[in-house]
Steps between C-alpha positions, in 0.01 A plus 500: 500500500728802531659676202790736548617768264864592511686782332872453450707816462861484394682721749803514272334784309412709805700747709446663836496877534544631855292805584396660828186343651302825469582528129381144443174568686429806283585315177290196598193722544549655155591171330182327605472152354763549230819296497805694619677475167199624305441782750861620499520497120176700476635745760826535306312558171287770657801683646680478165191638319464787747869592472474503120188714515670745737809522279281561193312781676826660615641481148177641354529798735860565397461471122343772289261435212789573263715240679225241462455577129875462447502166680210371288668613178834345602329173589323486163825577317690236697236233424499587131878485471550180697186306408566132446465415134 
């Protein structure tokens, strides 16, 4: 007796992204066994996090301690004035 397992995937919710063959080879090595969608979303999240971190560091280098104190005070004042009641 032979049992077969089938997985049905609705292709209506998928799209094709054309990339150079070499790019796909590199990404496939990094992706490992992950699904493409999961891998690309994780990659996007990491890039977004790194860009935010870089922007924060750049801003921290530009602002003085006095600037930071003023921002904190303004934020507190804003929250106190516009707190939902």
